[in-house]
C-alpha positions as CSV (number, residue, x, y, z in Angstrom):
1,M,0.0,-0.1,0.0
2,N,2.0,3.3,-1.1
3,Q,1.5,6.3,0.7
4,E,-1.0,7.7,-1.1
5,S,-4.0,5.3,-1.3
6,K,-3.1,5.0,3.4
7,K,-4.1,8.9,3.3
8,E,-7.3,8.5,0.4
9,R,-8.4,5.4,3.3
10,E,-7.8,7.1,5.9
11,I,-9.7,10.4,5.1
12,M,-12.4,7.9,3.2
13,M,-12.7,6.8,7.1
14,M,-12.7,9.6,9.2
15,M,-15.6,10.3,6.4
16,R,-17.8,7.8,7.1
17,K,-17.7,7.8,10.7
18,L,-18.6,11.8,11.1
19,L,-21.5,11.1,8.0
20,T,-22.5,8.3,10.7
21,T,-21.7,9.8,14.1
22,I,-24.3,13.5,13.0
23,V,-26.3,11.1,11.8
24,R,-27.0,9.2,15.4
25,E,-26.8,12.6,17.3
26,V,-28.7,14.2,15.2
27,T,-31.8,11.4,15.9
28,P,-34.5,11.6,18.3
29,E,-33.8,8.4,21.6
30,H,-38.2,8.0,20.9
31,K,-39.5,7.5,17.7
32,R,-42.3,9.6,18.0
33,L,-40.2,12.1,17.7
34,R,-39.6,14.2,14.6
35,H,-35.1,14.5,13.3
36,P,-34.7,17.9,12.7
37,L,-32.6,16.5,9.3
38,S,-35.0,17.2,5.5
39,D,-35.4,14.4,3.6
40,H,-33.4,16.4,1.4
41,T,-30.4,15.3,3.7
42,I,-30.7,12.2,4.9
43,Q,-30.8,11.0,1.5
44,D,-28.0,13.1,0.1
45,I,-26.3,11.9,3.6
46,R,-27.2,8.0,2.1
47,S,-25.6,9.3,-1.0
48,C,-22.5,10.5,-0.2
49,L,-22.1,6.4,2.5
50,G,-22.8,5.3,-1.2
51,L,-19.6,7.1,-2.8
52,I,-17.5,6.4,0.2
53,T,-17.9,3.3,0.5
54,A,-17.4,2.5,-3.4
55,R,-14.1,4.0,-2.3
56,E,-13.5,1.8,-0.1
57,K,-14.2,-0.9,-2.4
58,E,-11.9,0.4,-4.7
59,L,-9.0,1.8,-2.8
60,A,-9.5,-2.6,-0.9
61,D,-9.0,-3.9,-4.6
62,N,-5.8,-2.0,-5.5
63,D,-3.9,-2.8,-3.0
64,G,-4.7,-5.9,-2.4
65,R,-6.5,-6.3,1.1
66,T,-10.4,-7.1,1.4
67,A,-12.5,-4.5,1.8
68,Q,-15.5,-5.9,4.1
69,E,-12.5,-5.2,7.0
70,R,-15.3,-5.1,10.0
71,P,-14.6,-3.5,13.8
72,Y,-15.1,-6.4,16.0
73,F,-15.2,-6.5,19.9
74,T,-12.0,-8.1,21.7
75,D,-15.1,-9.7,24.7
76,E,-16.2,-10.9,21.3
77,P,-15.9,-15.3,20.7
78,P,-13.8,-15.7,18.1
79,E,-15.8,-17.6,14.8
80,T,-13.7,-20.6,15.3
81,K,-12.9,-22.7,17.6
82,I,-9.4,-23.8,17.8
83,V,-8.8,-27.2,19.0
84,P,-5.2,-29.4,19.7
85,I,-4.1,-32.1,17.6
86,S,-4.1,-34.5,20.0
87,R,-7.4,-34.0,21.0
88,I,-8.7,-34.5,17.3
89,G,-9.2,-38.3,18.2
90,K,-9.8,-39.0,21.3
91,A,-12.4,-36.7,21.0
92,K,-14.3,-39.2,18.0
93,Q,-13.4,-42.1,20.3
94,E,-15.4,-40.5,23.5
95,S,-18.4,-39.5,21.1
96,E,-18.4,-43.5,20.3
97,E,-18.1,-44.7,23.4
């Protein structure tokens, strides 16, 4: 990854974070309350987020990375389970008995 694409990736990430933070902050807590943004502004924000996502995907493809890099919580259980090689045969034998 060259410095220029790294910088552009950082800019895209910050713009996406800023837009989503603004939307979260102006969204009322209760669904009965109306938000202060006009429908046109909401559509523009969606368009901007779509463009940002598309450009992030292009940058990831050019750099050979996966575009679906997602954040995760440290207390989140891992999707894979590591099984020691020494237990592979034993697990089958125990289940058969």
